[in-house]
N, C-alpha and C positions, 0 to 999 in steps of 0.2 A: 443529517450528519451530526453525530455527537461532537460537542465542542472540543473535547480533548483529542479527537482524531482528525481535526481539521488541519489542512495544509494549504498550499498555494495554488494548486490547480485541481480542477474537477472534470471528470469526463464521464459519460454514460456509454457503456459498451455492452451491447446485446442484453440490455436490461439490468446490468450491474453498474454501480457507482464505483468509479476508481478515483481515489483522492490522493493527491500528492505524487511523489516520485516513486511509483511502484514499477519494479523491473518488469520488462515485457514478457520474460519467460513465466513469471508468476501470473500475469494476466492470462496467458495461454493456459496455464494449469487450472485457473479458475473456470475458464470457458470449457475445458475438457471434463472437469470433475463436476461442474454445475451444483456446488453446495447451496443449501437453502439459506443464503445470506443476502444482504443488500449489496455488499461490495467489499472492497479491499481499501486499506489506508496505510500510508506512511506518514505519520504526523511530523510536522515540522519540515525541515530540509537538511537531513543529515548528510555530512560530507561523505562522498563516495556513492551515494544513491544516484540513479540515472539522471544525468544533467547537472549533478552537483560534484562531479569529480574535480579535484584540485591537484594539479601537478605538484609533486613534492610533499603532499600531505597524505598521511595514511587514511584509509577509509574508516569511518566510525562504524562500530556495530549498530545495527538498527533492526527493528522488528516490523513485519508487515502483518497487519491485523485484518481479520474479517469482522464484520459487525452486522447486526440484524435490527429489526424494528423494535424489539424489546430492549435493546441496549446492550445485548450480550456481545462480548468481544472475545476473540480467540486469536492466538498467534498462528498465523498461516505459514510464516516462514521467518527465518532470521538471516541476516546478511552482515558482513560479508562472509 
């Protein structure tokens, strides 16, 4: 896991690494599309990401990244 993509939780789902508060619909998309990457990451703990909702606080925009063994990162999605 690249240091700049690390977060607080790590999961292994069907051969992919899921790092941080990645939305479930994007994990579903990853599993449907099966890109040649190691996984998805939401670095840090952005307000408004799954499990980080804060009543009365607006969601922060954040990016969900793919990453591979070569260190290549791409933006898989942006939220909100």
